C-alpha positions in Angstrom: 65.9 22.4 96.1 63.3 19.8 95.9 61.1 20.1 92.7 57.2 19.4 92.8 55.9 17.5 90.4 52.5 18.7 90.5 53.6 22.4 90.3 55.5 21.7 87.5 53.1 20.0 85.3 50.7 21.6 83.2 46.9 21.4 84.4 44.9 19.1 82.0 42.2 21.0 79.8 38.6 19.9 80.6 37.5 17.8 78.1 33.7 18.5 78.4 33.5 21.4 76.0 34.9 19.5 73.0 32.5 16.4 73.7 29.5 18.9 73.9 30.9 20.6 70.4 31.1 17.1 68.9 27.6 16.3 69.8 26.3 19.3 68.6 28.0 18.8 65.5 26.4 15.3 65.1 23.1 16.7 66.1 23.4 19.1 62.9 24.9 16.5 60.4 23.2 13.5 61.3 19.8 14.7 60.0 21.1 15.8 56.5 23.2 12.4 56.2 20.1 10.4 56.9 18.1 12.3 54.4 20.5 11.8 51.8 20.7 7.8 52.8 16.9 7.5 52.9 16.8 9.4 49.1 19.6 7.0 47.7 18.4 4.1 49.1 15.0 4.8 47.4 16.6 6.0 44.3 18.6 2.7 44.2 15.2 0.6 44.8 13.2 2.2 42.2 16.6 2.1 39.8 16.9 -1.7 40.5 13.3 -2.8 40.8 11.2 -0.5 38.5 13.2 1.9 36.4 15.9 -0.8 35.6 13.6 -3.7 34.2 11.5 -1.3 32.4 14.8 0.4 30.7 16.0 -3.4 29.7 12.4 -3.8 28.0 12.9 -0.4 26.3 16.2 -1.2 25.2 15.8 -4.6 24.0 12.0 -3.1 21.9 14.5 -0.4 20.3 17.1 -2.8 19.3 15.1 -5.9 18.1 12.7 -4.4 15.4 12.2 -2.2 12.5 9.9 0.1 14.3 12.5 0.5 16.8 15.6 1.4 14.7 13.0 4.3 13.3 12.8 5.4 16.7 16.3 5.1 17.4 17.0 7.4 14.1 15.0 10.3 15.8 17.9 10.3 18.3 20.6 10.1 15.9 21.7 6.3 16.2 21.6 4.3 13.1 22.3 0.2 14.1 23.2 -0.5 10.3 26.1 2.3 10.9 29.7 0.8 10.7 30.7 1.8 14.0 28.5 -1.0 15.3 30.1 -3.6 13.3 31.2 -7.0 15.1 34.7 -7.7 14.7 35.6 -10.0 11.3 36.1 -13.1 13.4 32.5 -12.6 15.1 30.8 -11.9 11.8 28.1 -14.6 10.5 30.0 -16.4 7.3 28.1 -14.4 4.8 29.5 -11.3 6.1 33.0 -12.5 6.6 32.7 -13.6 2.7 31.7 -9.8 1.9 34.2 -8.5 4.3 37.0 -10.6 2.6 36.0 -9.9 -0.9 35.4 -6.1 -0.6 38.5 -5.6 1.7 36.9 -4.4 4.8 34.6 -1.5 6.2 37.0 0.8 4.8 36.3 0.3 1.3 33.1 1.7 -0.7 32.1 -1.7 -2.2 31.8 -3.1 1.5 28.8 -0.8 2.3 27.1 -2.0 -0.9 27.6 -5.7 -0.6 26.7 -5.5 3.1 23.7 -3.6 2.5 22.4 -5.9 -0.3 22.8 -8.7 2.3 21.0 -7.1 5.1 17.7 -6.3 2.6 17.5 -10.1 2.2 17.1 -10.7 5.8 13.6 -10.9 7.9 12.1 -7.3 7.5 10.5 -6.7 11.1 12.4 -8.7 13.6 16.0 -8.0 13.7 18.7 -10.4 14.7 21.7 -8.2 15.7 24.0 -11.4 15.4 22.8 -11.9 11.6 23.2 -8.2 11.0 26.6 -8.1 12.0 25.9 -6.0 14.7 27.8 -5.5 18.0 24.8 -5.8 20.5 27.3 -4.5 23.4 28.2 -1.2 21.7 24.7 -0.6 20.3 23.0 -0.7 23.9 25.6 1.6 25.0 24.9 4.3 22.5 21.1 3.5 23.4 21.7 3.8 26.9 23.5 7.0 26.5 20.4 8.3 24.9 17.8 6.6 26.8 18.3 7.4 30.2 16.9 6.0 33.5 13.9 8.6 33.8 12.5 6.8 30.6 11.9 3.8 32.8 10.6 5.8 35.5 8.2 8.0 33.6 7.0 5.0 31.7 6.7 2.8 35.0 4.4 5.7 36.5 2.5 6.0 33.5 1.8 2.4 33.6 0.7 2.3 37.2 -1.6 5.4 36.4 -3.0 3.4 33.4 -3.8 0.4 35.8 -5.3 2.4 38.3 -7.7 4.3 35.9 -8.8 0.7 34.5 -9.1 -0.5 38.1 -11.3 2.4 38.7 -14.1 1.0 36.4 -16.4 -1.9 36.3 -14.6 -4.0 33.7 -11.2 -3.3 35.5 -12.5 -4.3 38.9 -13.9 -7.5 37.6 -10.7 -8.2 35.8 -8.6 -7.5 38.8 -10.8 -9.8 41.0 -10.5 -12.8 38.5 -6.8 -12.4 38.5 -6.8 -12.2 42.2 -8.9 -15.5 42.1 -6.5 -17.3 39.8 -3.3 -16.2 41.6 -5.1 -17.5 44.6 -5.2 -20.7 43.1 -1.7 -21.5 42.0 0.6 -23.8 43.9 3.1 -21.7 46.1 1.4 -18.5 44.9 -1.3 -18.8 47.0 1.0 -18.8 50.1 1.9 -15.6 49.2 0.1 -13.3 47.0 -3.2 -13.1 49.2 -1.2 -11.8 52.1 0.9 -9.4 50.2 -2.3 -7.9 48.7 -3.7 -7.6 52.1 -0.9 -5.7 53.7 -0.8 -3.3 50.5 -4.6 -2.5 50.8 -4.3 -2.1 54.2 -1.7 0.8 54.2 -2.6 2.2 50.5 -6.4 1.6 50.3 -8.2 4.5 49.3 -10.6 4.5 52.3 -9.1 6.0 55.9 -7.4 3.7 57.8 -9.7 2.6 60.4 -7.5 2.9 63.3 -10.2 4.1 66.2 -7.4 5.3 68.6 -3.5 5.2 69.7 -3.2 3.3 73.0 -0.7 2.2 75.3 -0.9 -1.7 75.6 0.6 -4.3 78.1 2.6 -5.9 75.6 4.5 -8.4 75.4 4.1 -8.8 79.1 2.2 -6.8 82.0 4.4 -3.7 83.0 5.8 -3.7 79.6 3.8 -0.8 77.5 3.7 -0.6 73.8 2.5 1.8 71.1 -0.6 0.4 69.9 -3.6 1.0 67.1 -7.1 0.2 67.9 -8.3 -1.4 64.7 -11.2 -2.8 65.9 -13.4 -5.1 68.1 -12.0 -8.3 69.3 -13.2 -11.9 68.1 -16.6 -12.8 69.9 -15.4 -16.3 71.1 -12.5 -14.5 72.7 -14.7 -12.0 74.5 -16.7 -14.7 75.7 -14.1 -16.9 77.1 -12.4 -14.1 79.0 -15.7 -12.7 80.1 -15.2 -9.1 79.1 -14.6 -6.9 76.0 -11.7 -7.3 73.8 -9.9 -5.0 71.6 -7.9 -6.0 68.3 -4.5 -3.8 68.5 -1.8 -3.5 65.9 1.5 -3.1 67.4 4.0 -1.4 65.0 7.3 -2.3 65.2 10.4 0.1 65.1 11.5 1.5 62.9 9.6 0.0 60.3 5.7 0.2 61.5 4.2 -1.5 58.4 5.4 -4.4 60.2 3.9 -5.4 63.7 1.8 -7.9 65.3 -1.9 -8.1 65.8 -2.9 -8.8 69.2 -6.4 -8.8 71.3 -6.1 -7.1 74.6 -9.0 -6.5 77.5 -10.5 -3.2 76.6 -10.0 -2.4 80.4 -6.2 -3.1 80.3 -5.6 -0.5 77.4 -4.6 3.1 78.3 -5.7 5.9 75.7 -3.0 8.3 74.3 -3.8 11.8 73.4 -2.0 11.5 70.4 -3.0 11.2 66.2 -2.0 8.0 63.9 0.3 10.2 62.5 2.3 11.1 65.4 2.1 7.5 66.7 3.9 6.3 63.5 6.7 9.2 63.7 7.3 8.0 67.3 7.7 4.5 66.2 9.6 5.5 63.2 12.1 7.6 65.3 12.3 4.6 68.1 10.9 7.1 70.9 12.8 10.3 69.9 10.2 12.4 68.1 7.6 12.5 70.9 4.5 14.2 70.0 4.7 18.2 70.9 1.1 17.8 72.9 3.0 15.2 75.2 5.9 17.2 75.4 4.1 20.3 76.7 2.1 17.8 79.2 5.1 16.5 80.6 6.7 19.8 81.0 3.4 21.3 82.7 3.7 18.6 85.1 7.3 18.7 85.9 6.8 22.4 86.5 3.8 22.0 88.8 5.6 19.4 90.6 8.7 22.0 90.8 6.4 24.5 92.1 4.6 22.5 94.8 8.0 21.5 96.1 9.2 24.9 96.3 6.2 26.0 97.9 6.0 23.3 100.6 6.9 23.5 104.2 10.4 24.2 105.0 12.5 21.8 107.2 
């Protein structure tokens, strides 16, 4: 009796539900992963470019002078302890002679001779190699006691201090003089003024002077970009185009602090019912986070269209 291949083979399971579960899982997991990624990236940036350099300066300040050694004593670190001694072959000649004469660090006379020699060295500044101290071992001990948060706290305190000084007359005058000096330096003047303008634009105490959010025909007609009206256009350009122009800032995705400034005829702009913050969220999310007001308007229009289609004449 002939067998049927189709009847013998098991029916294939639909893959749709599994795919749906996977996508739902991604929707749940990805926001948390992206949040962790952002915080880790910010932490690494702060550690590398802010806390790291400040901590290195703190370590050097603690290790290189008598005041720093006094502070290290408060956290139970004694740089003169024999645990931080260099190996004999790495010691300066004077300490090697004491080492050989007294029999090494384990002997009582070695500590007395070493202390007498160190007392003859310069008092305030401490050259670790002359003192026979292993700089690497001392740095490891200091790092274990003085964590990364010290650099972050000191950097934040310095920024607050600079901000406080900048709020006064003398501080503003000093900053203005520094700006003028940097603006005259070769190479620096090609970067610093523009960097300052960008920082002032986004971190100024004044409100961002965005008049409204618009859709602008950029980079070509028929293609619409989210834009922020920053002011009127250039008078010469308005006269040449025989119409009113507007200065539009076009933020880039996903970093809205970078973008383009373009001048577009006011009549070609489409005002959008959203705030500047909503526009930035829309740009950062590459169009995913549509403002709630826009979603409600779209849903209302879709519902109205469906009702009109349902109530229309039947064929």
